C-alpha positions in Angstrom: 0.0 0.0 0.0 1.3 3.4 -0.9 1.8 5.9 1.9 0.6 9.5 1.5 3.5 11.8 1.6 3.7 14.8 4.0 2.9 18.2 2.7 5.9 20.3 1.6 4.9 24.0 1.9 4.7 25.8 -1.5 5.2 22.7 -3.5 3.4 22.9 -6.8 3.5 20.2 -9.5 2.0 20.4 -13.0 1.6 17.9 -15.8 1.1 20.0 -18.9 -1.2 19.4 -21.9 0.2 16.9 -24.3 2.0 14.9 -21.6 0.9 11.3 -20.8 2.1 9.6 -17.6 1.5 5.9 -17.3 1.9 4.8 -13.7 1.2 6.0 -10.2 1.9 9.7 -9.4 2.7 10.6 -5.8 3.4 14.2 -4.9 4.0 16.1 -1.7 2.2 19.3 -2.6 -0.5 20.7 -4.9 -0.9 19.1 -8.3 -2.5 20.3 -11.6 -3.1 17.9 -14.4 -3.6 19.4 -17.8 -2.3 16.2 -19.5 -3.2 12.6 -19.0 -2.5 10.3 -16.1 -3.1 6.6 -16.5 -2.6 5.4 -12.9 -3.4 6.5 -9.4 -2.8 10.0 -8.1 -1.9 10.6 -4.4 -1.4 14.0 -2.8 -1.7 15.2 0.8 -2.8 18.5 -0.6 -4.9 19.7 -3.5 -5.4 18.1 -6.9 -6.8 20.0 -9.9 -7.7 18.3 -13.1 -7.8 21.1 -15.7 -10.2 21.3 -18.7 -7.7 19.4 -20.9 -6.8 17.0 -18.1 -7.7 13.3 -18.0 -7.2 11.0 -15.0 -7.8 7.3 -15.3 -7.4 5.7 -11.9 -7.9 6.6 -8.2 -7.4 10.1 -7.0 -6.6 10.4 -3.2 -6.2 13.9 -1.8 -7.2 16.5 0.7 -9.1 18.8 -1.7 -9.9 18.6 -5.4 -11.2 20.7 -8.3 -12.2 18.9 -11.4 -12.6 20.8 -14.7 -11.7 17.8 -17.0 -12.3 14.1 -17.1 -11.9 11.5 -14.4 -12.5 7.8 -15.0 -12.0 6.1 -11.6 -12.5 6.5 -7.9 -12.1 9.8 -6.1 -11.2 9.8 -2.4 -11.2 13.5 -1.3 -11.0 14.0 2.4 -12.3 17.5 2.6 -13.9 19.4 -0.3 -14.4 18.2 -3.9 -15.6 20.7 -6.5 -17.0 19.5 -9.8 -16.8 22.4 -12.2 -19.3 22.9 -15.1 -17.0 21.2 -17.6 -16.2 18.1 -15.4 -16.9 14.6 -16.6 -16.7 12.0 -13.8 -17.3 8.2 -14.3 -16.7 6.4 -11.1 -17.4 6.4 -7.4 -16.7 9.3 -5.0 -16.0 9.5 -1.3 -15.7 13.0 0.1 -16.4 15.2 3.1 -18.2 17.9 1.2 -19.0 18.4 -2.5 -20.0 21.2 -4.8 -21.4 20.4 -8.2 -21.8 23.2 -10.8 -24.6 23.2 -13.3 -23.3 21.3 -16.4 -21.0 18.9 -14.6 -21.5 15.2 -15.5 -21.3 12.6 -12.8 -22.1 8.9 -13.0 -21.4 6.6 -10.1 -22.0 6.4 -6.3 -21.2 9.1 -3.8 -20.5 8.7 -0.1 -20.3 11.8 2.1 -18.1 11.2 5.2 -17.2 13.6 7.9 
Protein backbone atom coordinates (compact mmCIF):
# COMPACT_ATOMS: atom_id res chain seq x y z
CA UNK A 1 0.00 0.00 0.00
CA UNK A 2 1.31 3.44 -0.93
CA UNK A 3 1.77 5.92 1.91
CA UNK A 4 0.56 9.47 1.46
CA UNK A 5 3.55 11.84 1.60
CA UNK A 6 3.67 14.76 4.01
CA UNK A 7 2.89 18.22 2.67
CA UNK A 8 5.87 20.30 1.59
CA UNK A 9 4.94 23.99 1.86
CA UNK A 10 4.66 25.85 -1.47
CA UNK A 11 5.24 22.66 -3.49
CA UNK A 12 3.40 22.89 -6.83
CA UNK A 13 3.50 20.21 -9.51
CA UNK A 14 2.03 20.38 -13.00
CA UNK A 15 1.57 17.86 -15.77
CA UNK A 16 1.15 19.98 -18.91
CA UNK A 17 -1.19 19.43 -21.85
CA UNK A 18 0.19 16.87 -24.31
CA UNK A 19 2.03 14.90 -21.61
CA UNK A 20 0.93 11.34 -20.80
CA UNK A 21 2.07 9.64 -17.60
CA UNK A 22 1.49 5.90 -17.26
CA UNK A 23 1.95 4.78 -13.68
CA UNK A 24 1.15 6.01 -10.20
CA UNK A 25 1.86 9.66 -9.39
CA UNK A 26 2.70 10.56 -5.79
CA UNK A 27 3.42 14.17 -4.92
CA UNK A 28 4.03 16.10 -1.71
CA UNK A 29 2.17 19.30 -2.62
CA UNK A 30 -0.48 20.70 -4.92
CA UNK A 31 -0.88 19.06 -8.33
CA UNK A 32 -2.46 20.34 -11.55
CA UNK A 33 -3.10 17.86 -14.35
CA UNK A 34 -3.60 19.36 -17.81
CA UNK A 35 -2.26 16.24 -19.54
CA UNK A 36 -3.23 12.61 -18.99
CA UNK A 37 -2.47 10.28 -16.06
CA UNK A 38 -3.14 6.57 -16.46
CA UNK A 39 -2.64 5.37 -12.90
CA UNK A 40 -3.36 6.47 -9.35
CA UNK A 41 -2.76 10.02 -8.07
CA UNK A 42 -1.90 10.59 -4.39
CA UNK A 43 -1.40 14.00 -2.77
CA UNK A 44 -1.74 15.19 0.84
CA UNK A 45 -2.85 18.54 -0.56
CA UNK A 46 -4.95 19.74 -3.53
CA UNK A 47 -5.39 18.09 -6.92
CA UNK A 48 -6.77 20.04 -9.89
CA UNK A 49 -7.70 18.27 -13.12
CA UNK A 50 -7.77 21.06 -15.71
CA UNK A 51 -10.16 21.32 -18.67
CA UNK A 52 -7.71 19.40 -20.90
CA UNK A 53 -6.80 16.98 -18.11
CA UNK A 54 -7.71 13.30 -17.99
CA UNK A 55 -7.18 11.03 -14.99
CA UNK A 56 -7.75 7.29 -15.29
CA UNK A 57 -7.41 5.66 -11.88
CA UNK A 58 -7.87 6.56 -8.22
CA UNK A 59 -7.36 10.11 -6.96
CA UNK A 60 -6.59 10.37 -3.24
CA UNK A 61 -6.17 13.90 -1.85
CA UNK A 62 -7.24 16.49 0.72
CA UNK A 63 -9.12 18.82 -1.69
CA UNK A 64 -9.85 18.64 -5.42
CA UNK A 65 -11.23 20.71 -8.27
CA UNK A 66 -12.23 18.86 -11.42
CA UNK A 67 -12.62 20.76 -14.69
CA UNK A 68 -11.71 17.85 -16.99
CA UNK A 69 -12.31 14.10 -17.07
CA UNK A 70 -11.88 11.48 -14.36
CA UNK A 71 -12.48 7.78 -14.95
CA UNK A 72 -12.03 6.11 -11.60
CA UNK A 73 -12.47 6.45 -7.86
CA UNK A 74 -12.09 9.83 -6.13
CA UNK A 75 -11.24 9.81 -2.42
CA UNK A 76 -11.20 13.45 -1.32
CA UNK A 77 -10.95 13.99 2.44
CA UNK A 78 -12.30 17.54 2.61
CA UNK A 79 -13.91 19.43 -0.33
CA UNK A 80 -14.44 18.18 -3.89
CA UNK A 81 -15.58 20.72 -6.50
CA UNK A 82 -16.95 19.51 -9.84
CA UNK A 83 -16.81 22.45 -12.23
CA UNK A 84 -19.32 22.86 -15.08
CA UNK A 85 -16.95 21.20 -17.59
CA UNK A 86 -16.24 18.12 -15.41
CA UNK A 87 -16.95 14.58 -16.60
CA UNK A 88 -16.74 11.98 -13.83
CA UNK A 89 -17.26 8.24 -14.34
CA UNK A 90 -16.68 6.43 -11.06
CA UNK A 91 -17.42 6.45 -7.37
CA UNK A 92 -16.70 9.35 -5.01
CA UNK A 93 -15.97 9.51 -1.30
CA UNK A 94 -15.66 13.03 0.12
CA UNK A 95 -16.39 15.18 3.12
CA UNK A 96 -18.15 17.94 1.16
CA UNK A 97 -18.99 18.38 -2.51
CA UNK A 98 -19.97 21.23 -4.82
CA UNK A 99 -21.40 20.39 -8.24
CA UNK A 100 -21.79 23.21 -10.75
CA UNK A 101 -24.57 23.16 -13.34
CA UNK A 102 -23.35 21.31 -16.43
CA UNK A 103 -21.03 18.89 -14.63
CA UNK A 104 -21.50 15.21 -15.54
CA UNK A 105 -21.25 12.55 -12.83
CA UNK A 106 -22.14 8.89 -13.01
CA UNK A 107 -21.38 6.62 -10.06
CA UNK A 108 -22.01 6.43 -6.34
CA UNK A 109 -21.17 9.13 -3.81
CA UNK A 110 -20.46 8.67 -0.10
CA UNK A 111 -20.25 11.76 2.10
CA UNK A 112 -18.13 11.21 5.20
CA UNK A 113 -17.18 13.63 7.95
